[in-house]
N, C-alpha and C positions, 0 to 999 in steps of 0.2 A: 424500654416497653413498656404499654401501660397495663396494669394489672386489673382495671375496669372490667370484668368478664361480665356484670349486669348487663352493659351497652349493647354486647354483642350475643347474635342468634347462636341459641345452642347448639344447633347442628349446620350444616351448611352440606348442599346437596352435593354428590358425587357420582358420576356416570361413566361406567366404564364402555369396552367396545361393544357390548351387546346392549347396551343403551339402557342396561340397569340401574337402577338408583340405588347408592347405599348411603348412610351416612358418617360425619367425621366431626370432631369440633377442631379448629385447626390451630386450636392454643392447647392441645391435649398434650398434657406432661408425658415426659419420655418415659416407659417402663407403665406409664397409667394403663388401665383397663383396655381391651380391644375393642373395637366397637361389634355390632352385632352383626356379624358377616357370613353367619351360617359354620362358624366355628373352624373357618379357614386359619390356616398359621402364615405367616409371613416369613417367607422365608429370601427375600431378593432385596428388601431394602435394610440398605447399610445404613450403620449407626448417625444417628443428627453429628455435624460438624458444630463443636461447640467454641467459643473464642475462650481461651482460659481464662477464667476469676483474676483479678487482680489484673491484668495487663491492660496497661494504660497508652495505647497505642494513638501516636497523633492521626487527626480527620486524614483522611485521603483525597477530600477537596471534592469541589463542583462548579460546575460553569456560572457563572454568576449572573448571567443570560441566555435565552432559549437562542439568540443570535450570535454567540460565542460558538457553539456547537455547529452550526451551519455553514461561519466564517473561517472554524477551524478545519472542517473537512474538504472545505473549497480551499484551502493553503495546501492541506495534504495529499486531495486527488490532482489537482490542479499543477503538474511539475513540470518539469522541463520537456517531459514526455509528449506532452501537447505543445512546445514548440519546436523538437526538433526533430520528432519521432513520425507524428499523424502527418502533417503537410508530404514529408517524404513519401510514406507509404500509398499517400491518395495518389501522389501522380503514377509511383511508380506500377500499382496496381487496379489501372485503369481509370482516373480519377474521381470524376462523378459515379462512376460505378461502383467502386470500393466501397461506396453509403451502403449500398445494398446489403454484404456479408457483415459491415461495422454495426448495419443497425439490429439486424438479426443477434449478432453475438450481445449486443448493449443490452437487447430485451431479453434474449433467453441466458443471458450469464452476468453481465455487469451489472445491473441496476438489481436481480435480484439478490446476488452476492452482497452488496454492498449493504441491502435493506437488512438482509439476515444477519450481520457480522454487527452494523451498529446498534441492531435490536437485541440482538442477545446480550452486548454489553450492557446496555441500559438496562435487562431485563434483571440482570444479575449483581450489578453494580462491581464488576470484578473486570481483572484483564485476562490474555489471550489465554494464560494458562491455568488461572480458576475458574473459567466458564467450562471447562468439562469434566465439572462435576456432575452434569447433564446426563453425562457418558463417561463411565473412568476410566473403557477399554478404548477410547478415539483420546486421551490425555496426548498421547505422541502428536498430536495433530497442536497443540499447543506449543509441545518443544520444537518441533520441525519449523513453526513460525518464529518462532526466538531466535531459531539459529539462522532461520534466512534474513530475519530482520538484521541482525548482528551484523553478519556480511553485508549488505544493503548499504547499513549508515557508514560502514568501512569505506564501501568503492564510492557512492554516491555524492561524497563531500569533495571528492576529488574537484568534481566538475565544476563544484562550486568555490573551490578554491583557483581552477582554471579560471572561472569568469570574474575572480577579484585582483589575477593579474592582468585580463586583458580593463579591469576599469581601473586600475592605476595608471595603466599605460596611454590610458585615452586622455589623462591629465596633462596635456601639452599642446603646443600650436597647430604641431604636424604630427597625423598620426603615425607610427612607424612600421605599419606594413603596406605605408604608400608607395613607397622608391627601394632601390636593391643597391644603396649607397650605404649601409650600416656595416659596422666590423664584423658581425656577428652574421649577415646574409652571404648564402653559399653560391659557389661560379655557376650555380644551376638557375639562380633566381634572374629571373626578367621582368621589367616593367613595361617592355613593349608588345603591345598585345598582339599586331601585325607580323611581328617576328618569330613569336614564340613557337614552339615543335612538340610533339607530344614528352620529350624529355626533361623540359623547362619547368621552371616553378613560375607561379602569381606570388608580388608581394605578401601576399596574405597569407599564402599556403609554405611561402618561405620563412614567415614569421612564424607561425606555428608549429614547422618544423626544424628550427636551427634554433629557434630563440626558445620558445617555451618548453617545449621536449626536450631538443638538444637529442632527437632521435636516434638509435643505435641500430645498428642492421637485424636484432631481434633477439630474444628474451634471452640466448644464451650470454649476453654483452649487457650486463645491468650499466656498467658505467658508474660514475661519481650521480651526487645528488645534485638535484637542482633548486640550490637554495631560495632562488624567487617563491619556487613553489613550495617551498618546507616552511617558509615564514607564512605563504598566505593558506596554507593547509591548516595551520598553528594556526591563525587567527580566526577562519573560519570555524572552528571547533571551542575555540573560548566564545564566539559568539553564540553558538549552541547550547554553550554551558550554559553561560548566563539568563539563555533564553528559557529556559525549563527548570532551571533548579529550585525556583520557587514553588513549582508546582502548576498545578491545570490554572488557578484564578489569573497568575502571573501569562500564562503563554494564551492564555484566552484572548488579552490587553495584547499581547506582541502581535497575534496573527489578523488584526485588524491592519495593522498597516504591513505588514509582510503579505498578505493574500492580495490588498486591495490597490496597491501600487501597481504592479504591474499592468491590471486593466486599464489604467492610467496609460501608464507607458505603450501599451499596445494600440489603444486609440489614436491616441499623437502619431505611432509611427505608421498606421494603418493611413492616416490623410497625408502624410507625407509622402506614402509611398504610393499611392494615388496619382500623386501629381506628375510623377517621374516619366520620363519620357520610356517610354515600352513598359509600362508596369502591367498595361493590359493584355499582353505578351502573355505574360508570366501566369496573370490570370486566370484568363483562357484554357492554357497548358494545365493547371491546376483543378480544373472542375470541368475540364471537356471529357465525357463519359466515353469507354470503350469495353462498350458490353463483352467483348470476344472473350473480354481477359475472368469472367464470372465461371469458364468452365474449367480456368487452371485452380488445382487445389491449394496451390501455396497462396494464392489471394485467400481465401477462406483460413488457414495457417495466421498468416499475418492480421486478419484482423480481430481473429479470437485473442490471441496474446497480446494484441494491441489494448482490446479491451480491459485486461486484469492488469497490463501494464498499466495504463494510466488509472484506472479504480483503485489503484495500491490494497486490492482485496488478497486474501490468504497472512497478510504480517501482522497479523494482532493488534494494528495500529486503529482502525474504525473500529473494534471490539474496545478498545482503550479511551480513544474518544466518547462513543455511545456511553461507557461507563460512567461518566462524570454529568449524565443527564438525568434530571429527576422520572421518578416511577412514571408520570402518567405523561412525557413529554408525547407531542405526537411524532415519533422518528418516522411514522410513513411518509408525512407529508416531505418534512425535510429530506427523508431519502431519494423523493421523487427531486425536489429543490437541485440539491446539489448534482444529480445526475444529470436533468439538462443545464447546468451550468459548466460542468465537467467538460461534455461531446460537445455543446457550442463554442466553451473556449478553443476546444481543438480546433474547429472547423472555422471561426476568426482568425486564430493563430495561421492559418494557411495563404489566406488573403494580407495576412501582414508580410509573411512571408515572403508570397512568391510575387506581390508586387513589386518589391526589392528586385528580386531575382532578375525577374525580367528588366528590369532597367539594366543589372548589370551583364545579361546576355546582348543587351541591344549595345552597351556601350562597347564588352568586349567582341561583339559581332561573331557570339558563336552560339550554338543551339542550347537550351534551359539544362536539359538532360546533363550538360557537359562543366555544368557551373553548380548544379544541385545535388548534394550529396546528401547521406544520411548520417545521422549521430555527430561526432564531433566536426566533422568536414562539412556538415551545412552550419554548425552555431558557432564555431572558430575558424572557419576558413572561408565560406561563400559571402555569410552575411557582413564579417569584416570587408572583405572586399566591395559589398554593397554600400557599407556606408562611407568608406574611403571614397564613393563617388560623388557624395550630397554636399553640398556648402556648409559651411559650420560643419564640417566633419566630427571634430572633436566632442563635439556638444552631444553629436548624435549618438557617437559610440558610448559616452557616457550613461545617456537614458538607456540603451539596450542592454548595456553591462549590469545597472544597476537594477534593472528589473531582472535581468536572467539571472542575478546574485540571488534577489529575493525569491522569486518562483524556486530556486532551488533550495533554499533556505528552510521557506516553511514546511516544504515536506519534508525536511532533515530532520528539522527537530520535533515534525508531529511523529515520525517514524520513531525516532528518540524515543518518546513518550510513550508509545505503544510497548517497545521492551523493557522500559521501567517500570511500567506500570503494572506488565505481567511478571516480572520480577518482585515487587513489593507486595505486590499481592498474597502472592504465594507464598513470599515469606515475611510477612508484618513483621514478627518478633524480631528481626534482625538488621528488617533494611528500610525500614518507614523510619525509625525513630535517625537514619544514619544517611537520607537519602541523599542530600548534596555531596557527602564524602562518595559513596557508591556511584553517584553519577561522573565526577568527576576521577573517579580510576577506570571506570569503562570509557569514558573520551581518553583518558590517556593512551588507554591499550590499544582504542582503537585508531587513534592518531599514530601509534607508533610502527602498526601493522599497514596503516597507510601510507608512510613513507616509502616503503616498495614499490608506490606508483607514482613517486617524484623523481625517480631515478631517471638517467639518460634513456633506461629500458624500460620503465615504467608504465608505458603505454601499452605494453603488450600484457602485462599481469593485469592493468586495467581493466582490458577486453575478456581475458579468464574470468575476470570475477565478474563481468558485466553478462558474458553468454552463458556461464554455468551456477552462477550462486545464488540468482534470488529473481530467474524468470525462466522461459522457455520450461523442459519436462519438469522440472522438481516445483516450479509453481503449479501445472496442473496436475502433478500427482498430488502434492497439497490442497489444493481444491475440490479433486474430486473425494477424499477422506472425510474434508470438512464437510461437505456436502450430506454424504450418506451419514456422517455421525448424529447430526442435527435431524435432517430429514428421516431417516430409517431408524435409526438405534433410538435414539431420543423420542423421535414421532412424530410426526408433519401435525397430525391433530391435535397432540399435546401443545404441539408448540405453537397453532393457531389458536389455542387457548388460551396460552399465556399471553401472544398479543392483543385478545380481543380485551382480555384483563387489562393492560396496559394503555390502550388504545381506546377502548370505549366502542369501538366497533369492529367488526368481522371485517378483514385484508379481503381482498380479491382474491379467487380462488387460482389466480393466475401464476401468485406466487407458487402455489402447492403443487400446480403444476410444474413449473420450474424445478425447485426442489428436489422433489421427488424424479421425474425426470430427465428432462431436457439438460438442465448444468451438469449431472454427472456423465448422462450421454455425450454430450459436447467437448468436457473433459477429456473421457476416456480416450474419443475419437483422434482429438487434434495429439495428444499425447504419443497415441498408437502410430499416426500417422508422421511424428516428428521422430519418433525413433527408426521409422521404416525410410524416412526419406531422409536420414542423416547425412550431414555432412560436416567432416574436420574444421574446425574453426580456423579462419584466416584473418591477417589483418593487410590489405592492401597487397595481396599476393604472396605476402609471407606466410608458409606451414609452419605450424611449430611443431618442437623435436616431440617424441612421443611422451615422454615424462612431460611436455608442458600440455599435453591433452590430459595425462594421468593426473595431475594439479585440478584441473577444471574439472573432472567427475569426483575426485574427491570432494571439493566445493560440494557439488550437486548429492552426492549422495551423505553426505554430514548433515542434509535436512531428510531427506527422503526416510533414510534409517533409522531415523528418530519413532517412525509412527510404527511398524514389524515389531522395531526392538520392544517398545513401550509394551505392545499388545501382548507379547511374547512375557515378559515380564510380569505385569499384572497378574495375569492368568496364572501363572506359575506362585504367587507370592499368597493371592487367595486361598482358603480353605474350602474346602468341602469336595463333591465329585465334579467332573467335567459340566454336565451340565448344571450344578449350582453353581459351579465358580461362573459361569458363561453368565447364568442371570444377575449376579452380584456384580460382575464389572459391566453390566449394560442397563443399571437399575442407578436413577438419579440418588446422589447424596445430598439431602437437604437438610441446610444449615437454620437453625433456630429464626434468622433476620429470614431465610426465605417463606417460613411456613406464616410469620407472624406480617407478610408483603403477602401473602395468598398463593403465592407460586410455587408452592412446595406441599406434600403432604406428608404427617407425622409418619415417623417409624412404624408406628402401630397398627399404621393401615394398609392393607393388602393393596399392593402395584405393582404388577408388570409391568414389565417393558413393551412398550407401542400402546399402552393403554392409552386411552384417548378420554379427556375430562375437560369440563370448562370451570379451572381456579375460580374459587371466589376471590370477590372482589376485593380492592384493597380495602374499601371503605368496611365492609362487614368484617372483614378478617381481625382489621383494629379497633374497630367501633368510631370510624372516622377520623382517629387522631393518629398521628406520624409516629413510632417511635423513636426513642430520643437516639437509638443504638443503629439505626438505619440511615 
């Protein structure tokens, strides 16, 4: 930190909510004389956080170039959900009419939440736990995001393992899901589409159920390990480990390939799909609007949950990715770029999927709704069947599943980066020096838990994690408190001042309206609606036993309970009366680095929660020189 105080202005204006001006020195020493503020005492600001002297902690790293952040966000936010979930929801909920609630949810929830998380990470250069120094009462949101991120890392990579197995099986002269003459085929398999009935299976469906999963009748029958999946799951974890073990600079290089390669493959597959007979039938089915569906509340629920799912908000990963930016990076522009690319990719992927599904429906002489399915059924049954109809089908299968692997991979290790960044920033003394070992231990634990999803009954465990652990009600619950913590507790006007200091301009008022009103209301509305309209999870007609649903709700509660429990805990351990405790736990806890950067106020300065002020500019606060310890 620079000691040349002579280069800095003596006082920097501070405005409170009433617009009255006070003065303070941004580098005033802790315990120094208070400013002339009418003799008022400060009862609300907690002591500054200081890094212990003598600690030689490794540098947390930063992006090598600005584009590293954009490409990493693209890789994280543009995942498997863009390929299999958006196209399915679009045709299920009225085709082109689904874009109406989707765009509304995008503008009111998705982009504002994305911008908020990335900008807070950039402002504080901290992970998902550390940022709650802004309002300690809501730090439970950070712990909830940490738990949710861990569960997501455990089950999401299983999809990557499935894709790897399909990729390995594609290196052959004839794809194994074309005919029913293999030793593992069941008696239900039939490759004669004219003679098939409701009980028979297509070769691709039988390959999925009888070979990949060796599916049992329910979660009660776990069966034996599926050793091919045990191997591909281990391989996926090893790849993820080596993608992130050397820190964000190495991750920034890897994502250039993992994030951009899928676009090349999607474009190639689209060109090929459009030349197939029956392709336009699928495209018309995909985009044909049915505006009568807009009166169905389920359509709106699907739109909001898809936005949160595809943008990856609420997990701390965007905070982590933003924390490696430079303080003055234009995160506002970057967020808008990534948002446009994300939603554009979802819509573009729909044309890729449904052009091929239209051809499959034409070949099988079936309606499209009978060949298009959601989730794994779309990615691992319908699309392999469509690929099998193409000339040189093994080559196209290699293209598709390699794309599928990389799409899942970059989302996976960006989510892992969010988890590890939050932990190492919260406990740097213990974890930052041993980050490689810490990552290896967590990967091993996650792999061992994930083995429960690669047994013969593993698909039922997978669906529990998919439904309850990191989506739906738990994610909406987390997003509500995250938005309230920043916009209402820390103060949206104060946050706008921080943004102006970083960006050099004041963002549009629209973001303020979304953070204060629209996003919380939509989260609460959809959360309550999902509870009122709650339907127990089923998997292809199978109903889980009561203990299965109990396990699912335990997964959900493991994240949601972190928020109220931490609120109760911090209020109990804080000294003072109830009103004094509430003031303390809702007042930012600034570090010396925050004051040096101009985003915080010293301990001596009187500052209540909800106070609005324009923070001193970075250049004014440090004399135009960047501190060595920032």
